[in-house]
N, C-alpha and C positions, 0 to 999 in steps of 0.2 A: 785743112788749111788751120791758121791761127784765128785766135777769137779777134785781133784785130782784124782779119780779114772778113768776119761775119758779114751777112747780107744786110744793109741796114733797114730794110722793109722787116725784116723780121721786128723790128723795134718801134713800129708804128703805130702801137696802142690797141686797144680792144676792138675787134673788128667783130659788129653784129650781123651775123649772116643766119638763116635757118638750116641748120643740117641736112646734107643731100643724103647723107648715109648714116648708120646705126651700126657698126659692124665690131666685130670683134677683133682684135688684132694681137697677136703670138710673135714674140721675138725669142730669139733661143742664141744658146752660143753651145756650139759643139764641140766634142771632147779634143778635136783638134784644134780649136779655138776658131772655128769661124762663126760670124755673127750673121743669122738669117732670120727668116719672117715669114709669116703668111698671114691673109686674113680669112673671115667667111668668104664666101664666093655672093652671098646676098643678105641681107636681113636676116636673122633668126635661123639662115640655113648653114649647110654643111661647110669645111674648109676645100680649099685648094688643094689639090694632091700633094704637092710639091713645096717646099721650103724656097725661097729666094735668098741669095746669099746679098748681104747691103753691102762689104766693102773687101776688098782683097788683104785687111791687113790681119792679126793674129789677137784674141782677146783673151782675159783670164776666164777659165772658166768654171768658177764658184760664186762669179756675181754677176747679176745685170738687174737693171731698173728700168720702167717703163712709166710715162706720167703723158700727158697733151698740153701744149701749147695754150696760151690765153686765146688764141684764136681758133683752137682745137684740132692743129694737126697733130700728130703721133710724135712724143719727145723719148729718145733712149739714153741711159748712160751706162757705158762700158769700160772696161778697164783695158787698154794694151799691153800685150801679153809682155813685151819687149821692154817697155820703158816705164811701165806701172803708171802713165800716167791716166788720167780720168778724161774719157773722149766721152763728149756730146754730139747727140746727131737728132735731125728731127726732118720732119717730112718737108718740102720745099713749097712755099706760099708765094712763090714766082710763077704768073701764069705763062703755060706752055713751057714749063722746063723741060731740058732734055730727061732728068732722072727726078724719080718720086721723090727722091731722098736729097736735101741737099748735103754739101761736103762736110764733112765730120770734122768737129770744133774741137781742138788740144786744148784741154782746161788746164795742163802739169800737174802738178801735185805741188803741196804745200812744202818750205824749205825745210831740208831736213827727213822729210819723209819718206821712207821706201816702201811700204807697203801699207793695205788698208786689212782691218778686220773686219769694216761691213761700211756699205754706202747707202745713201737714198735718195731719191729725186721725187719733189713732191713741188706742186703750186701754193705761192706763198700770198703774203696780203696783199703785193699789186697785180694778181693772176700771174706772176712770170715765175721762172723756174727758180726752184731751190735746192741746192745740193748740199750734202752731209757727208763728211767721212771720218772714220776712224782709224787713227795710226795701229799700226801693229807694232810699232816700237813701244817698251816700257812704257808705262803710264797712260797708254790709248786715248791720246790728245784728240779730242772732238774740234773738228775744222769746219767751216761753212762759206759757201759760195754761193753769188745772187745773181739774178739778171737786174742789170741799171734800169731804173725808171727812167722815160723821157725825158729831155729838158724842155723847159719855157725861153724861147727866145723874143724879144719885140724886134718886128719885121715891119718895114716902111710899104705899104700898097697905096696905088692909085686905084681910087673908086669914082663915081658919078654919083653923087646923090641925088634921090628922086626928088622929081620936079624940076631938075636942072641938066643943063647940057655943058657943066663947068665940072671938069674933073679935078678932085683933088687928091693928097695925099694924107693917110693917116695911119698913125703907129698901132699895129695890133701883136697881142700874144699868139705867138704860134707854137706848137709842139712840135718837137724834133729829137731825132735819135739821139742817144747820150754820146758821149766822146767814146766812151769803152762799156762794151755790150754787157762785161761782166764786172763783178766787184773784184777784189783782190781775193786770197785765200786767208780767212779770218780764223781765229782760234778763239772758239767759244770755253771760258772757264769751264774745267769739269772735264772727266774720262767716262768713256762709255765704251764697252765691247760689241754690243748690239744696238741697232737703230729700227725704232716703230713709231716716226712721227705723224702727227694728224691733222690736218687742216681745221682750226676751230669754224665755229659759226660765222665771226666777225673777220676771218681772213685769216689772223694769226695763227703761227704754227704751234703745236704743244708736241715736245719731243718728249716720248717715253724710250728708255732704254735701260741696258742692264750695263754693270761694271764688270771688274774680272771676277769677282767674289758673288756672281749672281745677285745682286742687290738691286733691285729695280727703281730707279729714279724718274720724275716727271719734271719739268720746265716749260715754261709759258714766255714764246715771244712778247716783250713788251709793247704796249699799246702807245708807251712814250720813247720816241725814237726807238722803234722797233729793228733799225739795220745796223745796230752798234753791238758788237758780242756781248760787250759789257752791260748792256742795258736789258738782257734778258730776266725774267722774274727772280729766278734763284732755283736750284736745285733741291725738290723736296723726295725724302728717303720715304716710299712708299709701301715698303713691306706690309706696315699694319699687325706685327706679330707673326706674319707666315715667313717661312724660310725654304727653300730647295728652287726656286723659280727657275724655268726652264726657256719660256719662249712668254712673250709679250704680244700682242695684235690689239689693235685699236681700228674704230672707224666713227664716224659722225650718222646717227639714225635721219629719219625722215623728218623726225621731230627738231631737228638740229642739234641733239645732246650727243656729246662723244662718250663712248664704252670703250674700255679698255679691258682684257681678257687675258688672265696670266694663268699658264700652264706649269704645275705644278703634281710630280708622280702622276698617280690616277685622277687628278682632280682638277676640274679647271674653274676657277674663280672669276669673278665680274667686277669692276667698279666703274660708276655710273657720274657724269658731271651733273652737279647741284642742280643748276640753272643754265640756259642758253648761254654761253660765254663765259660763262664763270670759272674763276680759276679753282674752284672747289669742287671734289669726288665724294661721291659715298664712301664707306667703309668697302672694303672687300666683303662679298658676298658668296656661299657657294653655289657655283652654276650647275656642275654636274660631277658625280662621283661615278667612277665605274671599277669592275675587276681586274684589271692591266693597266698599266701605265698609259698615258696618253703619247702617241707618237708624235704627231703636230695637229695643228689648227689653222684655222683660215676663217675671215668673215668680211661679209659686204652687205649692201643695202639689200632687201628684197624687194619683190613687186606691190607691196602693201607698204611699202615707206619705212617698215622696222627693219630689224638687222636679223642676218641669216649666218648662223655658224655651222661649221662642219666640221671634223676633229676625226682624225683615224686614231683607232683603239688598240693597244697591243702592237705586235712586230711581228713581221715575217709574213709567208703565204696567205694569201685570203683572209687578213685582217680587216674586221669591220670599220667603216665609217660611218660615225653618227651624225644626226642635223638635228639641230633645233631652229625657230623663227620667233622673233618678236610677236606678238599678234595684232601688234598697229605701233604704227609710228610712233604715236605718243602713249603707249603701254608697255608697262614693265613687266607685264606678263609674259612669259614664253611657253613655247609649245612645248610637252615632252620629248625628250629626247630619242629618239631611235633611231636604227640603221638604215640607212639611206643606199648603203653600196658594200661592196665589197674590192679590196685593193689587191693587186697581184702580189706586192711585196712593199715594202716600207715603202712612203712617196711624200715630193714636196705636192701638197695641196695647194690650190688657188681658186676663188669663188669671182668670177664675173658675170656682169649683167648681159643680157640681150638687149636687141631694139624694143622686144616686147615686156621687157623686164623681169621675164623669167631667167632665172640664173643657169651658169653654167659651171659645173666644176672639174679642174683641170689636175690631174696626176703624173708627175712625173716620177717613174720606177727607178729608183737611186741606184737599183744592182745592174739594170739592164740598159737605163738610159732613154727606156721607150715612154712617149707620151701618150695620155687617154682623156677622153673629157666625155663627161656624163649631163644632159639634159634635162632640166627639172620641166616637168609638165604644168606642176600646179605647186603652190605651197607644199601640200603634203605628198607631190607625188613624183618621181623622178624616172627617167626612162631606166630600162631592165639592163639595158647594154652599153657597154663603154665604146665609143668610139677612138680609134686610133688617129694620132694626128700624123704619122708616117713612121717609114720603116727606118729611118736613121736615127741612130740614139744621141741624147741631147745630153747636157750636164748642168744647165740652166736655163730657165724660161722666167719672160715677164710677160705679162697682161695691160692691156689697157682698151681703150675703145678709139675707134676711127671714125670721126663724126665730119671727115673732108672727104669731097669728091677727088679722086686721082683716077687720070688715065692710063698708070703702069702696073 
């Protein structure tokens, strides 16, 4: 369906309910473009044996994003293989809905854009979804689209004041869905090839990314008129004297400080927010140095409210995965980097928290397309055996948490 046909109930404001579930949700795109998903069978438990196909459409196989709505429902962003339009999918919040997911919403693409180099889906200042996309055309223009907030209308209602039997009419402000669920596509000044946004403690989005020359930048959503593309604070070149940037990943820790990590050859560097919600960060510090190039890395919040970073070092069969964790949510000390696992081949790595706050490490083998996961037993210990996510090859995966009950 088009965005104009989106269910108004999706925009009813923040719903405060206690989670009935907290399970890991895995979305994936197959080499044939099939969009699939599976959940854990129970909290902290194994996954279902099969993937469920979400729609009959075919999707681009090189990108997929996952998040949660402000009500806690799973949200996905995929790219239609035929039209190259971006497609937003989310779990239905309609009671007794026939299907677990609502109909896909076709968000189109910006005028003049025919493809993308990267996309991102992240909760923003209002708790609603923000989408970022970089054009694959020369110049790598950066585009932004977000869910609009509810409107306030004056409504006249009839009430009976206490102590009287006489009804009277009063006018009160009432929150109603927006006229249009989504904003237009807005171009943010600047150009990036890769995106690594992080939500700040105050709800604003911090955009980290790299341009076509592998120069890393940082930009903050403004606290004044934050939904105007020209009101972002401005791009900061964050090279800090380093060169050869290959990957940026960011995360906010349990003490509400944003960290960003950079992969450069055989080294990983770290930069930390100076104060909660501050626009300033420390200089780069060396986080780890290895005897071989770092292939990829991932970061997530661990069970002690600190961060956990995992990285594949080297390339090829039996490459080691190193892990290190922040010793406390408010502590800048980290455990020593040590080998926690080995992967069968070069892999995409993703860390995702379980209901008990222990992490699971997911690895998508780039040569075979097979996906596996490894469970953390404690901060210092991981299971010795990888578990398979299934026999069917996958091209892209995205993970989030499923904290809403569903019968499907």
